[in-house]
C-alpha positions as CSV (number, residue, x, y, z in Angstrom):
1,M,110.4,97.3,104.9
2,S,112.9,97.4,102.1
3,G,109.8,97.0,99.1
4,T,108.8,100.5,100.3
5,S,112.4,101.9,100.6
6,I,113.4,105.5,99.3
7,D,116.7,106.7,97.7
8,W,116.7,110.1,97.9
9,D,118.6,111.5,94.5
10,L,118.3,115.6,94.9
11,E,119.3,115.9,91.7
12,L,116.4,113.7,90.1
13,I,114.0,115.3,92.3
14,Q,114.7,119.0,91.2
15,K,115.0,117.8,87.7
16,Y,111.2,116.4,88.2
17,N,109.6,118.8,90.4
18,Y,106.9,120.2,88.5
19,S,103.3,120.7,89.3
20,G,101.0,117.8,88.7
21,P,97.5,115.8,89.7
22,R,97.7,114.2,93.1
23,Y,95.6,111.3,91.2
24,T,93.0,110.9,94.0
25,S,90.8,110.2,90.9
26,Y,91.6,109.8,87.0
27,P,90.1,111.7,85.2
28,T,91.3,114.4,87.7
29,A,88.2,116.9,88.9
30,L,89.3,119.6,86.0
31,E,87.7,116.9,83.8
32,F,84.3,117.4,85.5
33,T,81.5,119.1,83.4
34,E,78.5,120.5,83.9
35,N,76.4,118.0,80.9
36,Y,76.7,115.6,83.8
37,D,73.1,115.4,85.1
38,E,70.8,113.0,87.5
39,S,70.1,110.7,84.6
40,A,73.7,110.3,84.4
41,F,73.7,109.9,88.3
42,L,70.9,107.3,88.5
43,Q,72.4,104.6,85.7
44,A,75.6,104.7,87.7
45,A,73.7,103.8,90.8
46,A,72.3,101.2,89.3
47,L,75.4,99.6,87.5
48,Y,77.0,98.1,90.4
49,P,74.3,96.8,92.7
50,E,76.2,94.3,94.6
51,R,79.0,96.2,95.3
52,P,79.7,97.7,99.1
53,L,79.2,101.1,99.9
54,S,81.7,103.8,101.1
55,L,80.1,106.9,102.6
56,Y,81.7,110.4,102.7
57,I,79.8,113.3,104.5
58,H,81.0,116.5,104.3
59,I,80.3,119.2,107.1
60,P,81.6,122.6,106.0
61,F,81.9,124.4,109.4
62,C,85.0,125.6,111.2
63,H,85.0,127.8,114.2
64,R,88.2,129.7,112.6
65,L,90.4,130.6,110.1
66,C,93.7,128.5,109.4
67,Y,95.5,130.6,106.6
68,F,96.9,127.6,104.4
69,C,93.4,126.1,104.3
70,G,92.2,125.5,100.7
71,C,89.3,123.4,102.0
72,N,85.6,124.2,101.1
73,K,84.6,125.5,104.3
74,L,82.7,128.2,106.1
75,V,84.4,129.6,109.0
76,T,81.2,130.6,112.4
77,R,80.9,130.7,115.7
78,Q,76.6,130.4,115.3
79,L,75.8,126.5,115.6
80,H,72.6,127.2,114.6
81,K,73.9,127.4,111.0
82,A,74.6,123.7,111.4
83,D,71.1,122.9,112.4
84,E,70.1,124.8,109.3
85,Y,72.8,122.6,107.1
86,L,71.1,119.3,109.0
87,D,68.2,120.0,107.5
88,V,69.0,120.3,104.2
89,L,71.4,117.1,104.5
90,E,68.7,115.3,105.7
91,Q,66.8,116.4,102.7
92,E,69.7,114.8,100.3
93,I,70.1,111.5,102.4
94,R,66.4,110.7,102.4
95,Q,66.4,111.2,98.4
96,R,70.2,109.2,97.7
97,A,69.7,106.3,100.3
98,P,67.2,104.8,98.1
99,L,69.0,104.0,95.2
100,F,71.6,102.3,97.4
101,A,69.0,100.0,99.2
102,G,70.2,96.6,99.7
103,R,73.9,97.8,99.8
104,T,76.1,97.6,103.1
105,V,78.1,100.4,103.8
106,T,81.7,98.9,104.8
107,Q,83.2,102.7,105.6
108,M,82.2,106.3,106.5
109,H,84.2,109.2,106.6
110,W,83.1,113.0,108.2
111,G,85.3,115.5,106.5
112,G,85.2,119.0,106.2
113,G,85.7,122.0,107.4
114,T,86.0,120.6,110.7
115,P,82.9,118.0,111.2
116,T,83.4,118.2,115.4
117,F,81.9,121.7,114.8
118,L,79.1,119.5,115.6
119,N,77.8,119.2,119.2
120,A,77.1,116.0,120.8
121,S,73.3,116.0,119.8
122,Q,73.7,117.1,116.5
123,I,76.1,114.2,115.8
124,T,73.7,111.7,117.4
125,R,71.1,113.3,115.4
126,L,73.1,112.9,111.9
127,M,74.1,109.3,112.8
128,A,70.7,108.4,113.6
129,L,69.5,109.4,110.4
130,L,72.4,107.6,108.5
131,R,71.8,104.6,110.1
132,E,68.0,104.7,109.7
133,Q,68.5,105.1,106.0
134,F,71.7,102.7,105.1
135,T,72.7,99.5,106.6
136,F,76.2,99.4,108.0
137,D,78.0,96.5,108.0
138,A,79.1,95.1,112.0
139,H,82.5,96.2,111.6
140,A,82.3,99.4,109.2
141,E,85.4,101.7,109.1
142,M,83.8,104.8,110.8
143,S,86.2,108.1,110.8
144,L,86.0,111.8,111.1
145,E,88.5,114.4,111.1
146,I,88.7,116.4,114.3
147,D,90.1,119.9,115.2
148,P,92.5,119.9,118.5
149,R,91.8,123.7,119.4
150,E,87.4,123.3,119.5
151,I,86.8,119.8,121.0
152,E,86.5,118.7,124.7
153,L,87.7,115.0,125.4
154,D,84.4,113.8,126.7
155,I,83.5,114.1,122.7
156,V,85.6,111.5,121.6
157,D,83.8,109.1,124.0
158,H,80.5,110.3,122.6
159,L,81.7,109.4,119.4
160,H,83.0,106.0,120.3
161,Q,79.4,105.6,121.5
162,E,78.2,106.2,118.1
163,G,79.7,103.7,116.4
164,F,83.4,105.8,115.3
165,N,86.2,103.9,115.7
166,R,88.9,105.7,113.6
167,L,90.1,109.5,114.2
168,S,92.2,112.1,112.1
169,M,93.9,115.2,113.6
170,G,95.1,118.0,112.0
171,V,98.1,119.0,114.0
172,Q,100.4,120.8,110.7
173,D,103.1,121.7,113.1
174,F,103.7,122.0,117.1
175,N,106.0,125.1,116.9
176,K,104.2,127.7,118.2
177,E,105.6,130.3,116.1
178,V,104.5,128.7,112.9
179,Q,101.1,127.9,114.5
180,R,100.8,131.4,115.2
181,L,101.8,132.5,111.5
182,V,98.9,130.2,110.1
183,N,96.4,131.0,112.7
184,R,96.2,127.8,114.3
185,E,97.9,127.8,117.7
186,Q,97.0,124.9,119.6
187,D,97.8,123.2,122.9
188,E,99.8,120.1,122.4
189,A,99.4,118.4,126.0
190,F,95.7,118.2,125.1
191,I,96.7,116.6,121.5
192,F,98.3,113.8,123.1
193,A,95.6,113.6,125.9
194,L,93.1,113.4,122.7
195,I,95.1,110.3,121.3
196,E,95.8,109.1,124.1
197,R,91.7,108.9,124.9
198,A,91.2,107.4,121.9
199,K,93.2,104.6,122.2
200,A,92.4,103.8,125.4
201,L,88.7,103.5,124.2
202,G,89.7,101.2,121.9
203,F,89.5,103.4,118.4
204,T,91.6,101.3,116.0
205,S,93.0,103.7,114.0
206,T,94.8,107.2,114.7
207,N,96.1,109.5,111.7
208,I,97.7,112.8,112.6
209,D,98.2,115.6,109.3
210,L,101.2,117.4,109.2
211,I,102.0,120.3,106.3
212,Y,105.7,121.2,105.4
213,G,106.7,124.2,103.7
214,L,104.7,126.6,106.0
215,P,105.7,130.1,106.9
216,K,109.1,129.7,109.1
217,Q,109.4,126.3,109.0
218,T,113.0,125.1,109.1
219,P,114.5,121.9,109.1
220,E,115.3,122.4,112.9
221,S,112.0,123.5,113.9
222,F,110.4,120.7,111.8
223,A,112.8,118.1,113.6
224,Y,111.0,119.1,117.0
225,T,107.5,118.4,115.3
226,L,108.6,114.9,114.0
227,Q,109.8,114.0,117.3
228,R,107.0,114.4,119.1
229,V,104.9,113.1,116.6
230,A,107.0,110.0,116.9
231,E,106.8,110.2,120.9
232,L,102.6,110.3,120.3
233,G,102.9,107.1,117.7
234,P,99.5,107.7,115.7
235,H,98.9,104.3,113.7
236,R,99.2,107.0,110.1
237,L,100.6,110.2,109.2
238,S,100.2,112.6,106.3
239,V,102.8,114.7,105.7
240,F,101.4,117.3,103.1
241,N,103.2,119.6,100.8
242,Y,102.2,123.1,101.3
243,A,100.6,124.6,98.1
244,H,101.0,128.7,98.1
245,L,97.9,129.8,95.6
246,P,96.7,132.8,97.6
247,T,94.9,133.7,93.9
248,L,92.8,130.4,94.6
249,F,92.4,130.4,98.1
250,A,92.0,133.8,99.6
251,A,92.9,133.5,103.2
252,Q,96.4,132.5,101.9
253,R,97.1,136.5,101.3
254,K,97.3,136.0,104.7
255,I,100.8,134.6,104.6
256,K,103.5,137.0,103.9
257,E,105.6,135.3,101.0
258,A,109.1,135.9,102.3
259,D,108.2,133.7,105.4
260,L,107.8,131.2,103.6
261,P,110.8,128.5,103.1
262,G,112.3,128.2,99.9
263,A,112.2,125.4,97.4
264,E,115.9,124.0,98.7
265,Q,114.5,124.1,102.2
266,K,111.3,122.4,101.8
267,L,113.4,119.4,100.2
268,D,115.6,119.4,103.2
269,I,112.8,119.2,105.3
270,L,111.1,116.2,103.2
271,Q,114.3,114.5,103.1
272,Q,114.7,114.9,107.0
273,T,111.1,114.1,107.2
274,I,111.5,110.8,105.3
275,H,114.5,109.7,107.5
276,D,113.3,110.5,110.4
277,L,109.5,108.5,110.1
278,T,111.2,105.7,109.0
279,A,113.7,105.8,111.6
280,S,110.8,105.6,114.2
281,G,109.3,102.5,113.0
282,Y,107.0,104.0,110.3
283,Q,106.5,102.6,106.5
284,F,106.3,105.0,103.4
285,I,103.1,104.2,101.8
286,G,103.6,106.8,99.2
287,M,103.3,110.3,98.1
288,D,102.5,111.7,101.9
289,H,101.5,108.8,104.1
290,F,103.2,107.0,106.5
291,A,102.1,103.9,108.3
292,R,102.7,101.3,110.7
293,P,104.6,98.3,109.4
294,D,101.6,96.4,111.5
295,D,98.6,99.0,110.2
296,E,96.2,97.5,107.4
297,L,97.3,99.8,104.8
298,A,101.2,99.1,105.2
299,V,100.1,95.1,105.3
300,A,97.7,95.8,102.1
301,Q,100.6,97.6,100.0
302,R,102.6,94.6,101.0
303,E,100.1,92.1,99.6
304,G,99.4,93.9,96.7
305,K,95.8,95.2,97.8
306,L,96.0,99.1,98.4
307,H,93.7,101.0,96.9
308,R,93.2,104.7,96.2
309,N,90.3,107.1,96.2
310,F,88.7,110.9,96.9
311,Q,89.8,109.7,100.9
312,G,93.1,108.7,100.1
313,Y,94.7,105.4,100.3
314,T,92.4,102.7,101.4
315,T,91.8,99.1,102.1
316,Q,88.5,99.3,100.6
317,G,88.6,97.7,96.8
318,E,85.5,97.7,94.8
319,T,82.8,99.8,96.4
320,D,81.1,102.4,95.5
321,L,81.4,106.1,96.9
322,L,78.9,108.5,97.7
323,G,79.3,111.9,98.9
324,L,76.5,113.8,101.0
325,G,76.6,117.2,101.6
326,V,77.9,120.6,100.2
327,S,80.8,120.3,97.5
328,A,81.0,116.3,98.1
329,I,82.2,114.0,94.9
330,S,80.7,110.9,94.7
331,M,82.7,107.5,92.8
332,I,79.5,105.1,91.6
333,G,79.7,103.1,88.8
334,D,82.5,104.4,86.5
335,S,81.2,107.6,87.0
336,Y,82.3,110.9,89.2
337,A,79.7,113.1,90.2
338,Q,80.2,116.4,92.4
339,N,77.4,118.1,94.3
340,Q,77.3,121.9,94.6
341,K,80.1,123.8,95.7
342,V,78.7,127.1,97.2
343,L,76.6,126.4,100.3
344,K,73.9,128.6,99.1
345,D,73.4,126.9,96.2
346,Y,73.5,123.4,97.4
347,D,70.9,124.6,99.7
348,T,68.9,125.6,96.9
349,Q,69.3,122.9,94.9
350,V,68.3,119.9,97.5
351,Q,65.1,122.1,98.6
352,T,64.4,122.7,95.1
353,Q,65.2,119.1,93.1
354,G,66.3,116.9,96.5
355,N,69.7,116.6,95.2
356,A,72.8,118.6,94.6
357,L,74.5,117.8,91.9
358,W,76.5,120.1,90.2
359,R,79.0,118.5,87.7
360,G,80.7,114.8,86.6
361,V,81.8,113.0,84.3
362,K,81.3,109.5,82.8
363,L,84.3,107.2,82.5
364,T,84.8,105.5,79.0
365,R,86.0,102.5,78.6
366,D,89.8,104.0,77.8
367,D,89.5,106.3,81.0
368,C,88.6,103.1,83.3
369,L,92.0,101.4,81.7
370,R,94.1,104.5,82.8
371,R,92.7,104.8,86.0
372,D,93.6,101.4,86.9
373,V,97.3,101.7,85.7
374,I,97.3,105.1,87.6
375,K,96.0,103.3,90.8
376,T,97.9,100.2,90.6
377,L,101.4,102.4,90.0
378,I,100.7,104.7,93.1
379,C,99.7,102.2,95.5
380,N,101.7,99.4,94.7
381,F,104.6,101.1,92.5
382,R,104.9,97.8,90.3
383,L,102.1,96.9,87.5
384,S,101.3,93.6,85.5
385,Y,100.6,94.0,82.3
386,S,98.9,90.4,82.1
387,A,96.6,91.5,85.1
388,I,95.3,94.8,83.0
389,E,95.7,92.6,80.0
390,A,92.9,90.1,81.0
391,E,91.0,93.0,82.7
392,Y,90.4,94.9,79.6
393,Q,91.5,92.0,76.9
394,I,94.6,94.2,74.9
395,D,97.9,94.2,73.9
396,F,99.6,96.2,76.7
397,E,102.8,97.1,74.6
398,N,100.5,97.9,71.3
399,Y,98.1,99.9,73.9
400,F,100.2,101.8,75.7
401,S,103.3,102.2,73.0
402,E,103.1,106.3,73.1
403,D,102.9,105.9,76.8
404,L,105.9,103.9,77.3
405,I,108.3,106.1,74.7
406,L,107.1,109.0,77.3
407,L,108.7,106.8,80.0
408,K,111.8,106.3,78.4
409,P,113.7,109.2,80.2
410,M,112.6,108.2,83.5
411,V,113.7,105.0,83.0
412,A,117.1,106.5,81.8
413,D,117.1,107.9,84.8
414,G,116.3,104.8,87.1
415,L,113.0,106.1,88.3
416,I,111.1,102.9,87.0
417,E,112.2,99.4,85.2
418,V,110.2,98.1,82.0
419,T,110.6,94.6,81.6
420,S,109.1,92.9,78.6
421,R,105.6,92.3,81.2
422,E,106.1,94.6,84.0
423,L,106.7,98.1,85.3
424,V,108.4,98.6,88.8
425,V,109.1,101.6,90.3
426,T,112.1,101.7,92.3
427,P,113.4,103.5,95.6
428,K,114.4,106.5,93.5
429,G,111.3,106.6,91.6
430,R,109.1,106.3,94.3
431,L,108.7,110.1,95.8
432,L,108.3,110.9,92.0
433,I,105.4,108.7,91.8
434,R,103.2,111.3,90.7
435,N,105.5,112.2,87.9
436,I,105.1,108.1,86.2
437,C,101.7,108.2,86.4
438,M,101.2,111.4,84.0
439,C,102.8,109.3,81.4
440,F,99.4,107.7,81.4
441,D,97.6,110.9,81.5
442,I,95.9,111.0,78.1
443,Y,94.1,114.6,79.7
444,L,97.4,116.0,80.2
445,R,99.1,114.8,76.7
446,S,96.4,116.3,74.5
447,K,95.3,119.3,76.5
448,M,98.3,121.4,76.8
449,R,96.8,124.0,79.0
450,S,97.6,126.1,82.0
451,R,96.9,124.5,85.2
452,Q,97.6,124.7,88.5
453,F,98.5,121.4,90.5
454,S,100.8,121.2,93.9
455,R,104.4,120.7,92.6
456,V,105.2,116.8,93.0
457,I,107.5,117.3,96.3
């Protein structure tokens, strides 16, 4: 695993610990405009008709409010609202699906909100509709997010019967005081039972989400969480940095800033997390993701075949991503397109126009080039000039002359090595990969306007 090892250099981490994009897309969503219209979407859908299709389905409902959450969600206990939402979602699916006739779905993910807000019959209804409207590969990756507080074990069986083979579960922290302060108290034994049931049923991948930087977290308290996670043994782990932005997310105003760990303590927690997870046999994939060495993400990274999209790291390469549901984002034919973000607006537009398109952006050739550079660095920690030159018919050093100048301080600090024909991110630079990628972000360079991103670390 030396290829993905990390050298912890506190001085460099503190030097480069400023805000920046996560680069689930390039350009980022901040560049989306409402000038992107339905005709642009139709052109994008027709651009690469041979590409496989990935589906993202957004289910916005949650039973309870988690104070740390910045997702697009609606907190309610009225199950009939899900039926009403599915009525509108069905209209959108029936309008969009014919644009992708002949394509094969190789990946699908349900996110939220909480997809398991839906009951068994609602899950069956939505799956039947999707199978009717799209052609699924027999070995398609089928995943969804579950909330361990609001699910019965037999729902896992039902999900398996409906074709799901991957689960992702938000745990965040096993410490009871931390859970109470973020309004996410959960049964530890039941979480273990859920994962055990999924493995017994033959789910091929389980993922656990953790968050560091939550109120009253300490390195000592989080050590217990890491110990329990190692015992739980999921295939993958995501360890996210909590970004406290109460002006953007009203729920976060319920968190007392005085209870949050300081910057140094957060770094201590992160350092401990990396140490403990790698000691438990997990491979650092990048940014905030870990996987077992035999997991397909880890294998793909070692083979230089890892990819990244709005759903995070993936082995799915040249696929178009169709987002369905309120706020969902699509990556179709060198375009990004986002649905209406407010549920009422989503409902109205689908019922009057048949689609929910709100905004987007059509990528230029330069956007596509920089997207590929950034994605390659984030996924594989190295970039061959010749591969980019062959794809785009450019001279890398001439085209990126200004970018390479911006990289020089990072070269001097040992974050990245620049040879005549290759960029190689060092073990010191892997935690700071977002900073390295920012050197290739023309939008950050040309628009020095105030923006709110999560800190890099």
